[in-house]
N, C-alpha and C positions, 0 to 999 in steps of 0.2 A: 832641740825640742825641749820644752819645759816639762811636760809629762810624757813619759816613754814606757811602752810595754816591750819587753824583750823576750821573745820565745816563750810566751805565756801559754801554758796548757792547763786545762781544768776539766774534771769529770765529776758527774754525779753518780757515785757508785762505779759500775763498769761502763757507763755510757759517756763517752767523750763528748764534751760540749764545745771546748775551744782547743785548737791544735796549733801550737807554735805561732801564736799571735805576736806579730811585731808591728808596732805602729806608734804614733805619738801625736801630740798637739802642741801648738806654740802660743805664746802670749800675743794678744792683740789680734786674734783670729777666732772665727766660729767654725768648728769642724763638725761635719755631719757624720755620724755613725749610722750607715745606711745598710738596710737589708730586710729580707722578708721576716715575718714572724717565725721564730725558731732558728734564726741564723746565728744567734749567740750574742746579740746586742746587750740584753739585760745582764747576762752572766759576765760579759766583759765589764760592764759598769759595776757589778757587785764586787768584782775583783779589785777595781780601782778604789771603790769607797770602803773596802775592807770588811764587807759583809761576809766574804769568803776569802780564802788564801790560794794563790796559784799552787798547783802541785808541781809545776815546773816553770822555770823562768823567773823574771823579777819585774817589778814596776818601780820606776824611780820618778821623783819630782826634783827638778834642778839637780840631778845626779845623785840624789840621796834615796836609798830604798824606803818605800813608804812604811815598811814595818817599824822603822826607827822613828817615825814621825807620829807622835801622840799628842793628845789634847789640842791646844791652840797651835801647835807646831804643824798640825796636819791641815794644809791650806785648801781644803776641798769642801764645797757645799753642794748639796744634792737635792734635786726635785725628783722624787720617786714616781714611778708610773702609777701606782696605787697609793692614794693619800694615807698618811700616817698621822694620827692625832690622838689627843686625849679626849674621851667622849664627854667628860664632865666640864671641861674648860670652854669658855666662850672664845670667839675669835680674838677679842682684845686681850683676853688672858693668855692665850697662846703667844701673841705677839710680845707681851711684856715678859713672859716667861723666857722666851728665846733671847730677847734683848738683855735680860739679866745674866744669862750665861755668857754673853759676848759683849761686855760693857765697852770694849775698845772699838767695837764696830761703828763706823761713821754713819751707817744707815739710820734713817729716821722713821719711826713708826708712823708718825703723822703723814709724812710724805708718801709712804707706801700705801697708807690707807686711801689717800686722795688719788694716787696714780692708778691703783687697782680697783677703785670704786667699791671699797669695802665698808664704808661708813654705815650704811643701813643694816649691815649684818654684824656689827661689832659685838652685840650682846646676845647673839645666837650661839648655840652649841653646834658642833659639826653635823649632828644628825638632822638639823633643820636646813642645811644648806644644799643648794643644787650642786651637781657634779662640777659645773664650771666655777662656782664660787669656792668650792673645796680646793679646786686646782689653784685658784688665785691665792688662797690661804697658804698652800704649799710653797708657791713662788715667793710670797711675802716672807715666810719663815726662812727660806733659803737665803734670801737677800739680807737678812738681819745678822747673819753669821759673819765672822771674819773669814775672808777667803781670797785666794788668787786664782782658783779654778772653779768654774760653775759646770756642774754636770746635770743634764736634764734628760730623763728617760720618757720618751713619748710626751713631751710637755704640752702639746696642743690638744690632747684628748680632752673633750668636754668644753673647750673654749669656743665661744661664738666669734664671728669675724672681727668684731670690735675688740674683743679681749685678745685675740691673736695679734691684731695690730699693736695694741698696747704692749704686749709681751715682747714682740719683735723690736719695738722701740727701746725697751729695757735692755735687751740683748745687745743692741748697737751701742748703748751707753757703756755697758760693761766692756765691750770690745775696745772702745775709745779710751777706757782706763787701763789699757794694756794688760788686761787679764785674759786668761785662756777659757774657752767655752767648748764643751763637747755636748752635742745634742743627738740623742738616739731617735730615729724616726723611720718609718716605712713609707712616709708621705713624700714621694720624690719631688713633686712640685714645690712643696713647702721648703724642702732642703735646698733646692736649686735657687729659691728666691732669697735665702738668707745666709747660706753658708759660704765660707771662703775656700774650704777644702773638704774633701770627702774620704771616708774609709769605708770601702764596700766589704761587708761580711757575707759569706755564704757558706752554710754547712760548718760553721765554727772556724773558718779560715778567712784570712784576708785575701780577697780577690785582687784588689788594687787600692791605691791611695794616691791622692794628689788633688791639684785644682782641676776644674772642669777642662781647662785648656790643656793641661798636662795629660790628662787621660785621653782626650781626643787625639792629641798628637801621638802618644805612645801606642795606641791601638789602631791608628790609621782610620779614624772615623771622620765623617763629614764635619766641616767646621761649624755647622749650625746644629749639630746633634744636641738633643735635650739630655738631661740627666737620666731620664727614663730610657732613652735609646742606648746610652752608654751602659747602664746597668743590665738591660736585657741582652745586649751583645756580649757582656762579660759572662753572664750565667749560662748562655747558650753555647 
C-alpha cells in the first residue's frame, strides 16, 4: 500500500472517534471511504492530512511516517467538505496564488479553467459563487498542487450532474497517472460507480475493506449484490 494507516485511534476529549483503524490505499486506484454521517470518515481524513495527530498508531506514505514529511515532501492534496478560501481574492487570484506556491506543478490554470467551466467566474470573489462553483474552485486549487495522493471529502456535494461527470473524468485521469485517490462519501451509488476498492467505516471502526467482488465472496453474498446491499448486511 502507498498510504497506510496502522492501528490509528483518535478521540475528541473523552469521546473516541476512531478505534484501531488499519487500512490503506494504492497507486492507480480510487478507494471509497464509505460510511454513514458520524462514522469517522472526516476524522480519518483529518488525521491523514495532518489537521490532527493520531493518539495511537501511525500513518505512513511509501513506508515513511507522515510526521516527517513536511512542505513539498508531503505528497497529499485535499478537497475539503466545506470550502476554504480567502474572502478578498477572486477566483483567478486564488488560482495564481496556489500556482505560485507550487511552481513545479505541471497543472495548467488555463486548462483547469476550461475543464471546470470557471471562465465566467474568474473575477468574482467566493461570496458571489454558488455552492457548486465554490466546490469547483476547491477542486481546481487541489489539482494545482504537487501531489501523489488526492483526498476528497464528500466532493460531490453541490455539484450538478454535468459537474459530477466532469469531476469523475478528472479522477479517472489522475488514476491513469498512477496516483492514489481516496474519496469519502455516504453516496453508495456514486461510490459503486467510480471506486475500485472500498473501506467501510462504522462507529469509528473498519468493518471491511476490499473490492466489491472480494467483499461479496468474503461475506457469502449473492454475486449481483449492490454496494448498498453489502454495506447494509455488514452493519446489521
